[in-house]
Each structure stands twice: as structure tokens, then as C-alpha cells.
C-alpha positions as CSV (number, residue, x, y, z in Angstrom):
1,M,-21.6,-26.7,13.2
2,P,-20.4,-26.5,16.9
3,S,-16.9,-27.5,15.9
4,V,-16.4,-24.4,13.6
5,E,-15.3,-21.1,14.9
6,H,-17.9,-18.8,13.9
7,R,-16.7,-14.9,13.6
8,Q,-19.3,-12.2,13.7
9,S,-18.4,-9.0,12.0
10,T,-20.1,-7.0,9.2
11,Y,-16.8,-7.1,7.3
12,L,-15.3,-10.6,7.8
13,N,-17.7,-12.4,5.4
14,N,-18.0,-9.9,2.9
15,R,-15.7,-11.6,0.3
16,A,-17.2,-9.9,-2.9
17,E,-16.3,-6.3,-1.5
18,N,-12.8,-7.4,-0.3
19,S,-11.9,-8.9,-3.6
20,H,-12.7,-5.6,-5.2
21,Q,-10.6,-3.6,-2.8
22,P,-7.3,-3.3,-5.2
23,T,-9.5,-2.1,-8.0
24,R,-11.0,0.6,-5.5
25,Q,-7.4,1.7,-4.6
26,R,-6.6,2.0,-8.3
27,R,-9.6,4.0,-9.0
28,R,-8.9,6.4,-6.0
29,A,-5.4,7.1,-7.3
30,M,-6.7,7.8,-10.8
31,K,-8.8,10.6,-9.4
32,G,-6.3,13.4,-10.3
33,F,-5.5,12.4,-13.7
34,R,-7.1,13.6,-17.1
35,S,-7.6,10.5,-18.7
36,P,-7.2,6.6,-18.0
37,G,-4.2,6.4,-20.2
38,Q,-2.4,9.0,-18.3
39,A,-3.4,7.4,-14.9
40,Q,-2.5,3.8,-16.4
41,Q,1.0,5.2,-17.3
42,F,1.7,6.6,-14.0
43,L,0.1,3.5,-12.1
44,A,2.3,1.1,-14.0
45,V,5.6,2.8,-12.6
46,F,4.2,3.5,-9.3
47,S,2.7,0.0,-8.7
48,A,6.4,-1.3,-9.5
49,N,7.8,1.2,-7.0
50,S,5.2,1.3,-4.1
51,P,6.6,-1.7,-2.2
52,H,9.7,-0.2,-1.8
53,V,8.4,2.9,0.2
54,R,5.2,1.1,1.7
55,P,6.3,-1.9,3.8
56,R,3.6,-4.3,4.8
57,R,3.0,-2.5,8.0
58,H,0.4,-5.2,9.4
59,R,3.5,-7.5,9.7
60,L,6.0,-5.2,11.5
61,T,6.2,-4.1,15.2
62,A,6.6,-0.2,15.4
63,P,10.2,-0.4,16.2
64,E,10.9,-2.7,13.3
65,Y,8.7,-0.5,11.0
66,R,10.8,2.5,12.1
67,A,14.3,0.8,11.4
68,E,12.8,-0.4,8.1
69,M,11.6,3.1,7.0
70,T,15.0,4.8,8.2
71,D,16.9,2.2,6.1
72,R,14.7,2.9,3.2
73,F,15.0,6.5,3.2
74,T,18.7,6.3,4.0
75,T,19.3,4.5,0.7
76,W,16.4,6.5,-1.3
77,N,17.5,10.1,-0.3
78,P,21.2,10.0,-2.2
79,V,19.6,8.4,-5.0
80,T,17.0,11.3,-5.5
81,G,19.6,14.1,-4.2
82,L,17.1,14.9,-1.3
83,T,18.3,15.7,2.3
84,T,16.9,14.0,5.3
85,A,14.6,16.5,7.4
86,A,15.8,17.1,10.8
């Protein structure tokens, strides 16, 4: 098919493994817990909060990322009672 762009890489066409990536991330996060129930309890809360502290880095330029993280921590630190590091 000459009109189709053919991309060659070992990872581009591996749809089965890429679809399991969120599962692998959750399993990696569970390593420090004693039971699946304890891990699930933590991950239920963590997954709701993680987008607030982990922006989609691939969509931001470096200055935008730094400004976004500064804004987020300016809001987060008074809530948690933390002071900003110098």
C-alpha cells in the first residue's frame, strides 16, 4: 500500500502491550502494600488526586509546565500546611 505511511519501530505496533500499560502502572504502585485490599483502598484515592499533581507533561512546553506546577503547589501548600522549599 504505497499511499499509507508505514511507521517502523518495535513499540509502535504493539497494541496488546500498550493496552496493558495502565494495569502495569497500578501493579507497580501496589508493590509496597501488604494486601490487595489495602492497595485498592489507597489507589482509589490516589487515582482521583493524581491528575492534580501530575499534569500531562507531553502536552506542555517546559515553561508552561514550570508555571503550571508553580500554580498547583502555590494552591496545594496552604491546604496541607507545607512551606515552599527555597
